[in-house]
C-alpha positions in Angstrom: 0.0 0.0 0.0 1.4 3.4 -1.0 1.8 6.1 1.6 -0.2 9.1 0.6 1.7 12.1 -0.8 0.9 14.5 2.1 2.5 12.2 4.6 5.8 12.3 2.8 7.9 15.1 4.2 6.2 15.0 7.7 6.9 12.2 10.1 7.1 9.0 8.3 9.2 9.8 5.3 11.7 6.9 4.7 15.2 8.4 5.0 17.1 5.0 5.1 16.4 1.3 4.8 15.3 0.9 8.4 12.6 3.6 7.9 11.4 1.9 4.7 11.1 -1.4 6.4 9.3 0.2 9.4 6.8 1.8 7.0 6.2 -1.4 5.2 5.5 -3.4 8.4 3.5 -0.5 9.8 1.3 -0.5 6.7 0.7 -4.3 7.0 -0.5 -3.9 10.6 -2.7 -0.8 9.8 -4.3 -2.5 6.8 -5.2 -5.5 8.9 -3.0 -7.8 6.7 -1.4 -8.8 10.0 -4.3 -8.9 12.5 -4.1 -8.0 16.2 -2.5 -10.8 18.1 -1.1 -12.3 14.8 2.4 -13.7 14.7 5.0 -11.7 12.8 7.6 -13.9 11.1 11.0 -12.2 10.9 12.3 -14.7 8.2 9.1 -14.3 6.1 9.2 -10.5 6.2 12.8 -10.5 5.3 12.1 -12.6 2.2 9.0 -10.5 1.3 10.9 -7.2 1.5 14.2 -8.5 0.1 16.3 -7.4 3.1 18.2 -9.0 5.9 16.8 -9.7 9.3 18.7 -6.8 10.9 16.4 -3.9 9.6 13.4 -6.1 10.2 14.3 -6.5 13.9 15.1 -2.8 14.2 11.7 -1.9 12.8 10.0 -4.4 15.1 11.9 -2.8 18.0 10.5 0.6 17.1 7.0 -0.8 16.8 7.4 -2.6 20.1 8.4 0.7 21.8 5.2 2.3 20.3 3.1 -0.5 21.8 2.0 -1.9 18.4 4.1 -5.1 18.6 4.8 -7.5 21.4 7.9 -9.6 21.8 7.5 -12.8 23.8 10.5 -14.8 25.0 11.1 -18.0 23.0 8.0 -17.2 20.8 8.9 -14.1 18.9 7.0 -11.0 17.7 3.3 -10.5 17.3 0.9 -7.6 16.8 -0.4 -6.2 20.0 -3.8 -7.6 21.0 -7.0 -5.6 20.4 -7.6 -3.0 23.1 -10.5 -3.7 25.5 -13.3 -1.1 25.9 -11.7 -0.1 29.2 -8.3 0.3 27.7 -9.7 2.4 24.9 -11.5 4.7 27.4 -8.2 5.1 29.3 -6.4 6.0 26.0 -9.0 8.7 25.3 -8.6 10.1 28.8 -4.9 10.4 28.1 -5.5 12.1 24.8 -7.9 14.6 26.4 -5.1 15.5 28.9 -2.5 16.1 26.2 -3.8 17.0 22.8 -6.0 20.0 23.5 -2.9 21.6 25.1 -0.9 20.8 22.0 -3.5 22.4 19.8 -3.5 25.5 21.9 0.3 25.8 21.6 0.1 25.2 17.8 -2.3 28.2 17.4 0.4 30.3 19.0 3.6 29.0 17.4 2.9 26.8 14.3 4.8 28.2 11.3 2.7 29.1 8.2 4.4 26.4 6.0 3.4 23.7 8.5 -0.2 25.0 8.5 -0.1 24.5 4.7 1.0 20.9 5.3 -1.7 20.0 7.7 -4.3 21.6 5.3 -2.9 19.3 2.6 -3.4 16.4 5.0 -7.0 17.4 5.5 -7.4 17.6 1.7 -6.0 14.1 1.2 -8.3 12.7 4.0 -11.3 14.4 2.3 -10.4 12.4 -0.8 -11.2 9.3 1.2 -14.6 10.5 2.4 -17.0 7.7 2.8 -14.5 5.2 1.6 -14.9 1.7 2.9 -12.6 -1.3 3.2 -9.4 -2.0 5.0 -7.0 -0.5 2.4 -8.8 2.8 2.2 -9.2 3.1 5.9 -5.5 2.2 6.4 -4.6 5.1 4.2 -6.9 7.4 6.2 -5.3 6.1 9.4 -1.8 7.0 8.3 -3.0 10.5 7.2 -4.8 11.0 10.5 -1.8 10.0 12.5 0.4 12.3 10.5 -2.1 15.1 11.1 -2.2 14.6 14.9 1.5 13.9 15.1 2.4 17.1 13.3 0.3 19.0 15.8 2.1 17.3 18.6 5.5 18.1 17.0 4.7 21.7 16.4 3.7 22.2 20.0 7.5 22.0 20.6 7.3 19.6 23.7 9.3 16.4 23.3 7.8 14.7 26.3 4.3 15.4 25.0 5.3 13.8 21.7 6.7 10.7 23.4 3.5 10.4 25.5 1.4 10.3 22.3 3.6 7.8 20.5 1.5 4.9 19.4 -1.8 6.2 20.8 -3.4 7.1 17.4 -2.3 3.8 15.9 -4.1 1.9 18.6 -7.2 4.0 18.0 -7.2 3.0 14.3 -6.5 -0.7 15.0 -9.5 -0.7 17.3 -11.6 0.7 14.6 -10.5 -1.8 11.9 -12.5 -4.5 13.6 -15.5 -2.2 14.3 -16.4 0.1 11.3 -13.5 0.9 9.0 -14.7 3.9 7.1 -14.2 7.6 6.9 -17.1 10.0 7.6 -17.7 13.6 6.7 -18.1 14.4 10.4 -14.5 13.5 11.2 -13.3 15.6 8.3 -15.4 18.6 9.4 -13.8 18.3 12.9 -10.3 18.3 11.5 -11.1 21.3 9.3 -12.5 23.3 12.3 -9.3 22.6 14.2 -7.1 23.7 11.3 -9.2 26.9 10.9 -8.7 27.8 14.6 -4.9 27.2 14.3 -4.8 29.2 11.1 -6.7 32.1 12.8 -4.2 32.0 15.7 -7.1 31.3 18.1 -5.5 29.3 21.0 -8.8 28.9 22.9 -10.7 27.9 19.8 -8.0 25.4 18.8 -8.1 23.8 22.3 -11.8 23.6 22.2 -11.9 22.1 18.7 -9.4 19.4 19.6 -11.3 18.6 22.8 -14.6 18.3 20.9 -12.9 16.1 18.2 -11.5 13.7 20.7 -14.7 13.5 22.7 -16.8 12.9 19.6 -14.3 10.3 18.3 -14.7 8.3 21.6 -18.5 8.6 21.3 -18.4 7.2 17.8 -16.5 4.2 19.0 -18.9 3.6 21.8 -21.8 3.7 19.4 -20.2 1.4 16.8 
């Protein structure tokens, strides 16, 4: 699965072999090709991607640090199991503590060229409106993570970024087994957030992000 154009140049642009391998495995997980709890064969991946085991293990180590992959002694690697409803609720509680603050900061400090980039991400996501199926939703998931990650990066707080690592991926993995489609409502919420950042409205950006996260959780609960 190709990574959409707007993602390139943000957070997941392959700069070396290890990054390319990471992106390839990440895409397999996000598309559901390797299901939650499914085994990940290092040898098989190395053959499929035409690389040695070293970059495969490096990529799996990164995914393990993000909570998307689990390594079990004498067993090997597997995709992290599906979150329970309680774990998902806790994840959203954490997002509500962190991301509205990040959005507020972005309205104050995000450079204009980066605003243009997140607008481009919104446009790419809009191109997937009402798309159904795992491949389309995996593309949306990567764009959505790039969108939220760029806001976290632009807030200029490294600890905040570390705290958010992997959270959005878990959200999308949860949705893959519920209702993998993109709705206009989600896109409208993103656009409202970008509009507040572009208007240099910190309070409005914070409120827009909070509303987006709360509504996202409500959509999961109703699915």
